C-alpha positions in Angstrom: 179.5 22.5 252.8 181.3 24.4 250.0 185.0 23.9 249.7 187.3 26.6 248.5 190.5 25.8 246.7 193.1 28.0 245.0 195.8 25.8 243.5 195.7 23.2 240.7 196.9 20.5 243.1 194.1 21.2 245.5 191.5 21.3 242.7 192.7 17.9 241.4 192.4 16.4 244.9 188.9 17.8 245.5 187.8 16.9 242.0 188.9 13.3 242.4 186.4 12.9 245.3 183.5 13.9 243.0 182.6 10.5 241.6 179.2 11.2 239.9 177.9 13.8 237.4 179.8 17.1 237.6 178.6 20.5 236.4 180.8 23.6 236.2 179.8 27.3 236.3 182.6 29.6 235.2 182.5 33.2 236.5 184.7 36.2 237.0 183.2 36.7 240.5 181.1 39.7 241.7 178.3 37.1 241.8 174.7 38.2 241.6 171.3 36.6 241.2 172.1 35.7 237.6 175.1 33.6 238.7 173.0 32.1 241.5 170.5 31.0 238.8 173.3 29.3 236.8 174.5 27.5 239.9 171.0 26.3 240.8 170.5 25.1 237.2 173.7 23.1 237.5 172.5 21.8 240.9 169.3 20.5 239.1 171.2 18.7 236.4 174.4 17.4 238.2 175.2 15.5 241.3 178.1 17.9 242.1 178.7 21.6 241.1 182.0 23.4 240.7 182.1 27.2 240.5 185.2 28.9 239.1 186.0 32.5 240.1 188.7 34.0 238.0 189.1 37.5 236.5 190.8 36.5 233.3 193.3 39.1 232.0 193.3 37.7 228.5 189.8 39.0 227.8 190.4 42.6 228.8 191.7 45.1 226.2 194.3 47.8 227.1 191.7 50.4 227.8 189.2 48.1 229.6 188.3 47.7 233.2 190.5 44.8 234.4 192.0 46.7 237.4 188.6 48.0 238.6 186.7 44.8 238.0 185.2 44.0 241.4 186.8 41.2 243.4 184.4 40.1 246.1 185.4 36.5 247.0 183.9 36.4 250.5 180.4 37.4 249.3 180.8 35.2 246.2 181.4 32.2 248.5 178.2 33.0 250.3 176.3 33.0 247.0 177.9 29.7 246.1 177.0 28.2 249.5 173.4 29.4 249.3 173.0 28.0 245.8 174.5 24.6 246.6 177.9 24.6 245.0 180.2 21.8 246.3 183.5 23.3 245.2 184.8 26.8 244.4 188.1 27.1 242.4 189.5 30.6 242.7 193.0 30.6 241.2 195.5 33.4 240.9 196.7 34.5 237.5 199.9 32.6 238.2 197.9 29.5 239.0 196.0 29.7 235.7 199.0 30.8 233.6 202.1 29.5 235.3 204.3 30.1 232.2 202.9 33.6 231.7 200.4 34.5 229.1 199.9 31.5 226.8 201.6 31.6 223.4 199.0 29.2 222.1 195.4 30.3 222.3 192.0 29.1 221.0 191.1 30.9 217.8 187.4 31.6 217.6 187.3 31.9 213.9 185.2 34.5 211.9 182.4 34.5 214.4 184.8 35.7 217.1 185.7 38.7 215.0 182.1 40.0 214.7 179.8 41.9 217.1 181.6 41.8 220.5 184.8 40.6 218.7 184.7 43.6 216.4 184.3 46.0 219.3 186.7 44.2 221.5 189.5 42.7 219.3 191.0 39.6 220.8 188.3 39.3 223.4 187.0 35.8 222.4 190.6 34.4 222.0 190.9 35.1 225.7 187.5 33.8 226.6 187.8 30.5 224.7 191.3 30.0 225.9 190.4 30.2 229.6 187.2 28.2 229.1 189.2 25.4 227.5 191.7 25.5 230.3 189.0 25.4 233.0 187.3 22.5 231.2 190.5 20.6 231.2 191.1 21.3 234.9 187.6 20.7 236.2 186.7 17.8 233.8 182.9 18.4 234.0 180.1 16.5 232.3 178.1 19.7 231.8 179.0 23.4 231.8 176.4 26.2 232.2 176.5 29.6 230.6 174.0 32.5 230.7 172.2 33.5 227.6 172.9 37.2 228.4 176.4 36.6 226.9 174.9 35.0 223.8 177.8 35.2 221.5 180.1 33.7 224.2 177.6 30.8 224.7 177.4 30.2 221.0 181.2 30.2 220.6 181.7 27.8 223.6 179.2 25.4 222.1 180.9 25.6 218.7 184.4 25.1 220.3 183.2 22.0 222.2 181.6 20.6 219.1 184.4 21.4 216.6 187.2 20.3 219.0 185.4 17.2 220.3 185.4 18.4 223.9 183.2 15.8 225.8 181.0 18.2 227.7 177.4 19.3 227.3 177.1 23.1 227.1 173.8 24.3 228.7 172.4 27.7 228.1 170.4 29.4 230.9 168.0 32.2 230.2 168.9 35.8 231.2 167.9 36.9 234.7 166.5 40.5 234.8 165.7 43.2 237.2 161.9 43.8 237.6 162.2 46.8 235.2 163.8 44.5 232.5 167.5 45.4 232.9 169.7 42.3 232.4 171.7 41.5 235.5 175.4 42.2 235.0 178.4 42.7 237.3 179.0 45.9 235.5 175.6 47.4 236.5 177.2 48.5 239.8 179.2 51.0 237.8 176.1 52.9 236.7 175.0 56.1 238.4 171.3 56.7 239.0 170.7 58.5 235.6 172.9 56.0 233.8 170.9 53.1 235.3 167.7 54.7 233.8 169.4 55.1 230.4 170.5 51.5 230.5 166.9 50.4 230.2 167.0 51.4 226.5 168.7 48.1 225.7 165.9 45.9 227.0 163.2 48.3 225.7 164.7 48.1 222.2 164.6 44.3 222.4 161.0 44.4 223.6 160.0 46.8 220.8 161.6 44.5 218.2 159.9 41.4 219.7 156.5 43.2 219.6 157.1 44.0 216.0 157.9 40.4 215.3 154.8 39.2 217.1 152.7 41.6 214.9 154.0 39.8 211.8 156.8 42.1 211.0 159.8 41.0 208.9 163.4 41.6 209.8 163.4 45.1 208.5 160.3 46.0 210.6 161.8 44.4 213.7 165.0 46.3 213.4 163.2 49.6 212.7 161.1 49.2 215.8 164.1 48.4 217.9 166.2 51.3 216.5 163.4 53.7 217.1 163.9 53.2 220.9 167.4 54.5 220.6 166.3 57.3 218.4 163.6 58.5 220.7 164.3 57.3 224.3 167.9 56.5 224.8 169.4 59.8 226.1 172.6 58.8 227.8 173.1 55.6 225.9 175.3 55.4 222.8 174.5 52.5 220.6 177.3 50.2 219.4 175.3 47.6 217.5 171.8 46.3 217.2 171.5 43.3 214.9 169.2 40.4 214.0 170.7 37.0 213.3 169.7 33.4 213.2 170.0 31.5 216.5 173.5 30.3 215.7 174.6 33.8 214.7 175.2 32.7 211.2 175.2 35.3 208.4 172.5 35.5 205.8 168.8 36.2 205.6 166.8 35.6 208.8 163.5 33.7 208.8 161.6 32.0 211.6 163.5 31.7 214.9 166.1 34.5 215.3 168.1 36.4 217.9 168.3 40.1 218.4 171.5 41.4 220.0 172.3 44.9 221.3 175.3 46.6 222.8 175.6 50.2 224.0 177.8 52.5 226.1 176.1 54.1 229.1 178.5 56.6 230.5 181.8 54.7 230.7 180.1 51.3 231.0 179.5 49.0 228.1 176.4 46.8 228.3 175.0 44.0 226.2 171.7 42.2 226.0 169.8 40.0 223.6 166.4 38.2 223.2 164.9 35.6 221.0 162.3 36.6 218.4 160.4 34.7 215.8 159.9 36.2 212.3 157.0 35.5 210.1 158.1 33.1 207.2 158.9 34.9 204.0 156.6 34.0 201.1 
């Protein structure tokens, strides 16, 4: 039985009844198979699972899609029931921010100003602020984030480590369509031609990974990945395509690495990433 609560008071009451290990999965709703995988991963590690459903206005810029972001609570609840969630917390904006937008927010530091933060100024201030609030309200032992939003996962881990938040942050591998497209709530915005163009993101990642497997260095990997956008990506406008270390730290990359890509397909901005392993430099 999955219980739905909307208010802080009801959440506190329901949370107090969960006496063993608790995992939380934070979402903005419009749940799909990727979210279901997160909930099932939490179910495997925790005795109780809380899912939060909240479209957070703090992480949308003035020209972004807050108003058109899908709200599908009834179908979201069914996904939560099928995946085994015990409790769903779906607050209103007033419930989350009773005093209006918070004057004090979590500063993500330099990493929050790069990649997604460079393209979406202030985005990670909003993300980390709501994550911190939800961690305080749900008091989990573990929290689960998908690797598709890799920069977000990295920043949440760093926030919890740097600010001594007593929770284990668990990354869950990206769930993909059979053709390789990473699952995203924003995929529903794509027309049929745009859906085909969106495959350029995963194809670029695969091309870069293949170059790495062939012994290529960072330059060869990026060249192979960029070639996909140069030759195949009609309808997709590249924002960034980078290769970093697994913690997104600056500097030369050697050994385990992460390739991250973002592109506009029509009016929809998509992101993806994949691990690669570079041959050691001599």
